N, C-alpha and C positions, 0 to 999 in steps of 0.2 A: 504493500500499499504506499507507494512513493508520495502520493498526494495527501496522505493522511496527516493533518497538522499535529496530531498527538504523537507522531513518530518523527517530528522535525526537530533539528538542532538538539538542545538539551532537554526539550519537552518530550521525554520518553516515559513509558510506563516503568515504574520502579527505578527512576533516575537517581543517580548519585548527586548530581548537580541541580539544585532547585534555586528559585530566585533569591531567597534569603539565606539559605544554608547549604552545606554539603552534608549528605548522608554518609557518614563514614562506615557505618555497619548497621545492620538490622537483622531481626529473625535469627540471631545467633543461638545455636542449640548446644549448650554445654552439658556435659555428662558428669554424673556423680560417681563415686567410687564403686557403686554397684552396676554401673552401666546404664542406669536410667537417666532421664532428662533432669538436669538440675532445677530447671524452672518449675517442674512439677511439685517442688518442695515449697514454693512460694506462690501458690494459686489459691483461689477460694475453696477449691476442692480439698487442698491440703489443710486449710484452716478447719474445714469440717471434719476431716479425718482426725486431726489433733483433738477436736472437741469430743468426738466419739471415744477416742482412746482414754481421755481423762474421765469421761463418765463411766466407762467400763471399770477403771481402776477404783473409782469411788463406790460403785455398786458392790464390788468384791469386799469392801471394807465397811459395808453397812448401809449405804444409801446414796442415791444420785440426787443432788439438790435441785435438779430440773425435773424430777419425778418421772412420769411416763411420757413426757413430751417426745413426739416423734422427731427425728433429726430434720426431716423435711419441713417441719413447722417452725424451726428455729432460724428464721431469716435474719438478715443484718439488722433490721429495725427492732426485732424482738431481742436480739443480743445486745444492742445498744441500750435498750430499756432495762434489761437485766443488769448491765454494768452500772447504769446510773441509779436505778431505783430498786433493784432486786434485793432479796434477803442476802445477808452478808455472805453466806456460803456460796449461793448461786452467783453473786457478783464476783466473788473470789475465783470461782471456777472459770468464768469468762476471762478474768484478768490473767489467770495462769495460762490459758490458751493463747491470749494475745501476746504474752511474754515469750512463749515458746515459738510462736509464729514469727515474732520479731527476730528471734535468734536465727531462725532459718533464713529469713530475708537478709539479715546482715551477712550470713555466709554466702548467699547468692551475690550480693553486692561486692564482697571481697573477691570472689572469683572473676566477676566482670572487670573489676579494677586491675586485675593482672594482665588483661588483654591489651594488646597494642591499640591505642586510640582511646580506650577507656581509662588508662592509668592516670591521666591528668584531670579526670572529671571531678570537679568539686561540687557539682550540683546535679542532682538526679530528680526529675519530676516523676511522680507516681500517679498513674491514672488507673483506668479500669473500674469495674463495679465495686471492688473491695474498697477503693478510696472513698466512695460515697457513703460512708458510715463512720460513726464515732470510733468503733473498734478499729477500723482501717486507719483513721487519723492517728490514733494512739499508737498503733503498730508502726506507722511511719515515723512518728516522733521517737519512739523507743529505739528503733533501729538506728536513727541518727545519733542518739545518745550513746548506744553501744559502740558504734564505729568511732566516734570522736573519743570516747573513753579509752579505746584501744590505740589511739594516736593516728587515726585515719582522717584526713581533712576532707570530708565529704558531708554534704547536707542533702537529705531527702525532703522534698517539699510536695504536698498534695497539689495535683493539677488544679488550676484556679477555676476552670469551668466545670459544670456538671459533666461527668465522663460521657454521658449520652450525647451531650452537645459538643464537647471537645472533639469527638470523632467526626463531626460535621464541620465545625468551624475551622479545623486545621486544613480542610480542602482548599481554602482560599490561597494557602501558601504554595499550592501546586500550580496555580493559575499563572499564565504569562501576563506581563505588564499591560498588554493592550486591553485585557479584560476590564481594567479598572477605569479606563478613560471615559466610557460612555454608558456604563451599566451600573445598576444598583445592587445586584445580587447574583449568586450563582446557585446551581443545583449541587447538592452533596449527597453521597451515599456512604453508609457505614455498614459493612457486612460483618456479622458476628456469629459466633457459635450457637447463640441462643436467639438472637434477634437480628432482623434486617431493618435498617432505619434509613429513611430518605428525608431530606429537608431542603428548604430554601435558606441560604445564608446571606443576610444583608451585609454589604461591605461597610456601610456607615463611614465612608471616607470623609464626610464633612465634619464628623466628630473627631477622626484621627486618620491622618494619611497613611500611618504605618499599619493599618488594619487591626490595631489593638482593640478596636470597638466593634469588630465584626460579631454578629450575633445571629442566632437561629430565628428566623421570621415565622416559619411554619414547619412542621415535621409530621411524618407518619411513621409508625412502627408496626412491624409484624413479628410476633413471637413464634417463629417457626418450630422451635423445640417443644412448645406447649401444644402443638397440634395433635389431635388424637391419631389421625391418619398421617403418618410422617410424609412430608412432601419430598418429591425428588427434585433434581436440579432444574429441569424444564419448568416445573410448577413454580419453583422459587423465582426463577428469572421472569416468568410471566407476571407473578405477583409484584416483583420489584419494578418492572417496567410500567405496570399499571399505576403504582404509587408515584413514580417520576412524572408520568403523563398528567396525573391528577394535580400534582404540585405546580407543574408548568402552567396548567390551565388556571389554577387559583391566582398565580402570580400575574397572569395576563389580565384577569378580571380586576385585580387590585391596581392595575396600571404600573406595576413594578417593572422597571427596565431590566429584564433578565438576560444575562450573558449567555451565548450559545456554548456553554461549558458545563461539563459534569465531572466532578472530582470524586473518586471512589477510594475508600480505605477497605482493604480486604486482607484476611489472614494469609500468611504464607510468603514465599519468595516470589516476587513478581518479575516476570521476564519482560524485556523491552518490547516484545510484540503484544503484550497484554495477556499472555497465558500465565498460569500459576505452576511453578515448578514443583514445589513441595509445601507442606504446612497447612493444607486446607482440609485436613481429615475431619474436622468438627462441623463442616458445612453439610447441608442436606444434599446427598448425591455425590457424584464424583466431579469435582471442579478442577482437578489437576491434569496436566498434560496438554499436548498440542491440539487435542481434539475439541477444546472448549475455550472460548474467548469472550469473557464478559463485556469488555468495552465494545467489542464488535456487535454483540447482541443489543446493547443499549443504543448504539448509533443506528442500528437497523430499526429499532422500535421507535426511537425519537430522532429522526434524521435532521430535523431543523428546530431551532428555538429562535423565535423573533425574526423569522425569515432568513436566518443564516445557518449554514451547516454546523451541526453539533460537533464539538471537540470533546473527547473523553480522555481523561488521564487517570490511571490507577496506580496506587502504591500500597505498601503494606499498612495494615490498620494501626499498628503501634506507631509507625512513622507519622501518619496523618494525625493521630491524637496528640503526639508530641509536638507537631508543627503548630498547634493552637497556642503554644507557649512561645513561639519564635519572637514575636514582638517585645517580649519581656526579658529576653536573655542576652541583651547587648553588653551587659557588664561582665560576662564571662566568655572566654574564647571558644569553649566547647562544653556540651552538656548532654546528659543522657535522659532516657525515658524508660520506665518500666510500667507495664500495664498488667495489673493483677485482676484476672477474671477467670474464665474457663481454663486458661493456661497463663503463661507469663510472657507477654510480648516485650520486645526490647528494641531500642535504637539509640545510636549516638550521632550527634550533630556537631559540626564546627560552623561558626558564623561566617558568612561571606561578607567582604567589604561592600557597602552599598555603592551603587553607580556614582562616579564622580567624587 
């Protein structure tokens, strides 16, 4: 596709060179001493496994302070409430799990810091669903204290936007500069292991030229993992393209000047042609390999926006979520992102010099 603008110059799917930053690494898969993925030790699934293990120990010694509550009913909000308002032993249990999880996360950060490119990272942004909870915030803070107490100069900070919105807002950092000259907003898509989200991101350049005020105007979400009849890949793409088409129509009715651009964050290692090499195993159906190209599917479904040919760019979802922080990272030369959710996403960036 020689005439495809998404494959022109530096604007390639999964590109290392983006308008504001260089992506030095992403989707790094580190292994632990048993051969498993190190990131699995710092995911929300790992947090739940720690909680289950602690409850089992306490049952063996006379009683579980959480009673007969099923593990599936103990969501982040419930755990937050127990930590803040629960009986002392129940709150202590949650606190013990947070502490052990922070130890695991600190171990993961130490391993990343040994890698070339990550070793000078003094700031790491933490996103993903785990961040959007008090237990997540405490785990992030406790990890920083542990690392600094051990003499490591690194600070973990919660991502400033709601994680669901950060995965959309970061897409503006994928867009070429011409997008900003005559348009008010772009279309963004965030593909996840549990949800698929699409939204309109307003650029708000009158408030801030550096895009630091970009915000989600409208969004739609589909919880594909909650579907009783598990959808396949084709059904998922059909649902996604319908969401994008609906949002484009809503923007048109609102007289919003929508750029002919769609930015996508998707799990896995993204090839320059828009295919997914590896890392998409949590998505519905088989998304990996040369036989499937999500950007091409979206261009076919939404060939034009505002009378202009649609440009689609896709990058890794942790990269895109991290990019939402790019306007706020000028005081450090390089910085990382870890996204704690179904798994552990990761990326490391260095800032590019602004033009001129």
